[in-house]
N, C-alpha and C positions, 0 to 999 in steps of 0.2 A: 431530404436529399433525394436525388433522382436515381441513384444507384447506391448499392451498398458500399460503405467505406472499406478501405483497406488500412490496417494498422502495421506500422513498422516500429519495432521495439528493440531495445538492448537492456539486459539486466546484468548487473555486476554486484559482487559483495567482496569485502575485505575484512579480515580479522584485525582487531585492534592490537596495538603494539604492546599493551600490558596485560593481555588476557591469554589463557591457555587454549581457549576455544572461541569460536564465533557463535554468539547467541542470536545473531540475526538469522532470518529465514526469508526467502522469497519464493514466489510461485508464479507461473504463467501457464494457463491451460485454455483450450477450447472446450466449450460446453455444448453438449448435444443430447438427444434422447438416449444415446448410448453411454452417456457418462462424461467424465472429464478426460481429455486427451492432452497429455503434457506437451508443452511447446518448448522449443530450444531456447537458450539464453538470448540469442539474437535471431531475428527473422521477420517475416511479413505474412499477413494472412487477412483474407477478406472476411467481412462480417455477413456475407451472403448466406453461408450455410451453418455457421456456428456463432454463438456468443463467445466473447473473449474476456478472460478474467486475469487480472494482474494483482498481485498483493505483496506487501512487505510487512514483516512482523519482527519486532525487537523483544527477544526474551528477557525478562526482567528477573533479577535475584542472583545473578552470578553463580555462586555455589549452590544456589537453590533450583538448579536444573532449568535455568532460563532457556537454554537451547531446546530442551524437550517441549517446553511450553510453546515456543514459537513454531517449532515443527509440527506439533499436534494441532495447534490452531489452523495452520494452512492446509494440512492434510485433511482435516475435517471439512473446511470450506469446499475443498475440491470434490468431496463426496456429496455435500448437501446441495450446493447451487444447481447441479443439473437436474435435480428433482422437479424443477419448474417445468421442464420439457415433458417429464413423465406425467405430471399432472395436467398439462395441456392436452397430451394425447388422450387422457381419460375424460376430456371434456371440461376440465377445471382450468381456470386461468388465474393463478395466484399473483398477488401484487408482489412485485420484485422487492421493494423496500421492506414490506412485511416479511417476506421470505428471508431476507438478510438479517432482519431483527430477530426472528425466531432462531435462525442458525447461530448467531452470536450468543444469544442467551443459552442455548443448549450447550455449546462448546464451553462457555464460562462454567456451567455446572460441572461439565465433564472434567475440566482441568482442576477445579477445586476438589472433585472427588479423587483424582489421581494423586493430588498433593496430600490429601488427608490420610491416604493409605500408605504413605512412604515417607520416612524421616528425610531421605535424601531429596525428595521433591517438595518438601514442606515450603509453602509460601511462593511457589513458582507462578509466574504470570507472564503476559505478553501484551504488547501493543498490537494495533492493526491499522493498515492503511490499504484499502481495497477498492479497485475500480473494475466495474462489471459493465462491459460495452455490449449493447444489444444493437440491432440494426436501426432502432428508432431513438435510443437514448443511452446516457451513461448513468449508472447507479453507483454511488460511492458510499462507503462506511469507514468510519475511523473511530479508534479508541486509543487514548494515550497521546503521545507526541510524535508518532510517525506521520508524515505529511503527504498531501497530495496538492501539487501545484498545476495550474493551467496558465499557459502562455498563448494569448491570442492577439494577433495583430501588434505584437510588441509590448503588450501589457501583461504583467504578471499578477495572478490572483491565487491566493492560498484557498483552495476549496475545502480543505479539512479544517478541523479545529483542534488546537492543542488543548488537552484537558489539564492545564496548570493555571493557577491564578496569575502567575507572572505573565504568561502569554495574554491573558484577558486584559491585564493592565496595559500591556503594549498596544493591543488592538484598540483599546478605548482612548489611547492617546495620553494616558497618564504618565507613561515613560517611554523613551525612545528605544530604538533597536540596540544601541550600545548598552543602555541600562538593563534592557531585558537579557542580553547575552551574558552579562555579568551578575545577574540576579541570583542570590543564594538559594532561592526556592525554585529555580527555573525547571528542575527535573522532578519536582514534587507532583506526582500525578494523582488526581482525584478520581480518574476513571481508569481501569485496567481489566484485562480479561484474566480471570483467576485471582490470585493473590489473597484468597480466603474471604473476599468481599461477598456479602449476600447478594447485593443488587448491582446492576450495571446499567448505565445509560449512554449507549453509543451515539455517535453523530451520524445522520443519514442525509443524503441529498440525491435529487435527480437533476442532471445537468445536460442540456442539449449540447451536442459537439458539432463542430464544423470542420470541413477540409482546411488544412493548414494549422489546425490547433496542435500544440505540443503539450504533453503532460509528463510530470515527474512525480514518481512515488519514491519515498526515501525514509530511512531511519534517522534518528536524531544525530547519529555520528556524521552524516554528510553536513548537517546543519552546523555542527560545531566548527567546521572548517571553511564555511561559505557564508558570506553576507547575502542578503536577498538581492542586491544588485548583481552579484556574481551569477546567481541562478537565473535572473531576468535576462542578462546579456547572453548567456549560453543557450537558453531555450529559444530566444528570439532569433538566434542564428543557426539554430539546428536544422540540418538538412533531412531528407526523408531517410537517409541512413543514420539511424539514431545512435549507432555505436560510437562514432567519433565524439559526440557530445557527452555520452555517458562516461567514456574514458577521460575526457578533459575534466568533467566535474569530480570524478572519483580522485584523480591525481591531485587536483588542487586542494580538495578537502584533506586528503592524507598529508599532503606537504604542509598545510596550515595547522592541522590537528593530529589526526591519526591515532589517538589514544583509544577511542571507542570503536566497536565494530561499525562498519560503514557500508550501507546497502542502498542501491538505487535501481530504478527502472525507468528509462526514458521512452516515451511513446510518441510517434509522429502519425498524424492522421491524413491520409490521402484519400482520393475518391475514385472508385470505379475500375480499379485494375485487378485482374484475377490473381489469386494467390498461387505462388509456385510451391506451396507446402502441401504435401499429401497426408491426410489423416485417415 
């Protein structure tokens, strides 16, 4: 790109109709040598001076403190990701994907330790869908079934991978989307952050982005109420003001399902406009 891109975003979350609390969590922050600077739920910001990070996490376990797991995970990511700037200032240039990998593994250990020391937190775990924008690239990480979608020139691509065998069967063409959505093991995750598992194998990728791209990060609550064609149509028509698209997607998902917690972040990529957000 000839100039730093500007991101426009909107983040929304809704508590499920049958749950006393929202186990989902989301975060949006600008990363710099001074640390993580929280961003508002809706806004715009240039990548000229800061990296921008967006993430969604779905706490797993219900009564087993899923909300604590998701909040802890995202709070720790906001502390760890800016360390790349500090390393660069000291003359080291850590690989971003390796940094993400180390961060997730350390948080996995921490959540397991918290759960082991408290009966109320026993078994707590969380998913992760994270998008880290730098001036040059997008780095993403996901664990579980929270998703990251890219819409480019009207074509929808899921950048993340659901860590379920049902999803793998769907993507291999062994079953269709209808069979996947009604699959009895659709929510059986074989990768999760925490949950007492000793090992974890997140999915990572580095993806070039372009002006005009639209991205969606979401928990599985959104997917419960939307088919992929609904997501494709909404993102393809998304203006730079991402809020209207986020509201439309959330409302449709709740109207069609709404039982589970539902969280999403819609991101629109523009080019070369200065940010009106002061940090």
